[in-house]
N, C-alpha and C positions, 0 to 999 in steps of 0.2 A: 089766716093763711100763712103757710110756712114753705120755704124752699128746702128741698132735700137734694143732696148731690151724691151720686154714685161715684165717689171720689177716687177710687183706685185707678180708674182709666181716664179721669177727667183732666184734660191738659191744664197746665198751670195758668196759661193766659186766660182761659175760660174762668177759672177760679178767681183770678184777679178782677175780671169784669163783674163777676157775681159779688165779690166783696165790696166793690165801689157802689154797685146798684143797691144792695141791701142797706148800706149806710145812708144813701140818698133818700130812700123811700121808707126806711124804718121797718123792714120785714125781717123776720128771723130766718137764719140759714144754718143748716146742719150738714156737715160733711160726714159721710158714713164710709168707712174703709177698714181694711184689715191691716193697714200700715199706718204709722204715725203721719199725721198731716199738720203742716204748719198753718196757723191762722193768725190774722192780725188781732191785736187786743181789742175786743169789742163785745159788749153785752149781747149783741145781735147774732154773733157768729160763734158756733161751737163745732167740735169734732167728736165723733163717736168712733172708737176703735172696736171692731168686732174680731172674733176668732178667725183664724185662717180656715179656708174651706170654700168649696164650690158654692156660689150664690149666697153665702152667709150675709154679706152686706145687703144684697137685694132683699133677702127675707126680713132683715131688720128695718129697712126702709118701708116695706109693705106693712109690717107689723105696726109701725108708728104713724103711718100715713092717715091723714084725715081728708074727707072729701073737700075738694077745692085746692088742696096743696099742689105745688109744682115740684116735679122731680126732673133733675138734669141727668140724663143718661143716654148712652149710645146703645145700651142693651135692650134690644127689641122685645124679648120676652118680659123683661121687667116693665118696660113701657106699657105693654099690653095689660099686665096685671094692675098697674097704676090706673089706667083708664077704666078698667073693669070696676075698680073700687071708687070711682068718682074723682080721681085726681087728674092732673094734667102732666104731660111729659114733653120735654123739649130736649133735642140732642145738641151736642156741642157745635154742630154746624148750622144751627138755627132752624132746623126742621121741627115743627110741632107734630107730634103723633096725635092722631084723633081717632074717634070711633070709625070714621070714614076711611082712613088709610092704614090702620094698624094691621088688619088681616092681610092686606096685600104685602106689607113689609115682612110679616111673619112668614108668609108663603115664600117670598123671595129669599129670606134668610135660610129657611129650611132647604130650599132648592140648592142654594150655594153650599150649604153644609153637606148635602148629599154629593155634590160634585167633588168637594174637598175630600170626603171620605172615600171616594172611588179613585183618588190619586190625581185629580185634575188640579193644576196650580191656578188658583183664581186671583191671587194677589190680594192686597188689602186696600183700605181706603187711602186716598191721596193725603198728603200732608196738609195740616190745618194752616191755611194761609190767611192773609189780610182780608180777603173777601169773605171767607167763612167766619172769621172773628167778627166782622162787621154784621154779617147776617145773624149771628147769635145775639150780639148786643141789641140789634134792632128788634128781633123776636122777643127777647126778654123785656125790653122797654114796652113793647105793645102789650104783652101779657100783664105786666105790672100796672100799666095805665088802666086796662080793663078790670083788673082785680080790685082796684080802689073803688 
């Protein structure tokens, strides 16, 4: 089992939680992005830089994904593809995407995208606060405990 991070949009505080967790449990973690990412010196943690472009990092994650791997992403289409390929997906707010909820999330995303395309200002997600960071850390710990 490996953890993959859609790192371009992943908040630094979430990456820090991940870095501590993988060192604690001995799981490999790979950040995938189209920008340079700083990582602590560790044989368990690596960074892959991909070319600029729409969904290039997503495609690289999917290409390298093995069943049972965990992907950290807020990208709902990426999460859907990960689940379809037998992986697990967790967003930076601690929500696990599953076969039971991913279609609903995709439909809501498409609906909101349609509103934005027609000129409706929908706003974005709220800032990541202490509650969301704790929810992420708890969800990650539960996943890692089950995976062992």
